[in-house]
C-alpha positions as CSV (number, residue, x, y, z in Angstrom):
1,X,7.8,33.2,66.4
2,X,10.8,35.5,66.8
3,X,12.0,34.3,63.4
4,X,8.7,35.0,61.6
5,X,8.5,38.5,63.1
6,X,12.2,39.3,62.7
7,X,12.7,40.1,66.4
8,X,16.4,39.8,66.8
9,X,16.3,40.8,70.4
10,X,14.0,37.9,71.3
11,X,15.8,35.5,69.0
12,X,19.1,36.3,70.7
13,X,17.6,35.9,74.1
14,X,16.2,32.5,73.2
15,X,19.5,31.4,71.7
16,X,21.3,32.6,74.8
17,X,18.9,30.4,76.8
18,X,20.0,27.3,74.7
19,X,17.2,27.3,72.2
20,X,17.8,24.9,69.3
21,X,19.1,27.0,66.3
22,X,18.2,24.2,63.9
23,X,14.7,23.4,65.2
24,X,12.1,22.6,62.5
25,X,8.3,23.2,62.3
26,X,5.7,20.6,61.2
27,X,6.6,21.3,57.5
28,X,10.3,20.7,58.2
29,X,11.1,24.3,57.8
30,X,14.0,25.4,60.0
31,X,14.1,28.6,61.9
32,X,16.8,29.7,59.5
33,X,14.7,28.9,56.5
34,X,11.7,30.9,57.8
35,X,13.9,33.8,58.7
36,X,15.7,33.9,55.4
37,X,12.3,33.6,53.5
38,X,11.0,36.6,55.4
39,X,14.3,38.6,54.8
40,X,15.2,39.0,58.5
41,X,18.9,39.5,58.2
42,X,19.8,40.1,61.8
43,X,17.9,37.1,63.0
44,X,19.5,35.0,60.3
45,X,23.0,36.1,61.5
46,X,22.1,35.2,65.1
47,X,20.9,31.8,64.0
48,X,24.1,31.1,62.0
49,X,26.3,32.3,64.8
50,X,24.4,29.8,67.1
51,X,25.2,27.0,64.7
52,X,22.0,26.7,62.6
53,X,22.4,24.2,59.7
54,X,22.4,26.2,56.5
55,X,22.2,22.9,54.5
56,X,19.0,21.6,56.2
57,X,16.1,20.8,53.9
58,X,12.4,20.9,54.6
59,X,9.8,18.3,53.6
60,X,9.9,19.4,49.9
61,X,13.7,19.6,49.8
62,X,13.9,23.4,49.9
63,X,16.6,24.9,52.0
64,X,17.9,28.2,53.4
65,X,20.7,28.5,50.8
66,X,18.2,29.5,48.1
67,X,17.7,32.7,50.0
68,X,21.3,33.5,50.7
69,X,23.0,35.4,47.8
């Protein structure tokens, strides 16, 4: 939810509490994918710093790299 809303403070708190930076939803979208798709730069930086997999693909083979310029 923090990724969808772009709430960097909540995202950082969750990551500090050992949340999985590469977790996927039912469609296979990672938190990083959702964050990048929504344009939430600060949350994306936090996820990357926590080790999110920038190369992960969802169920239709889309990945975060398509949003990173």
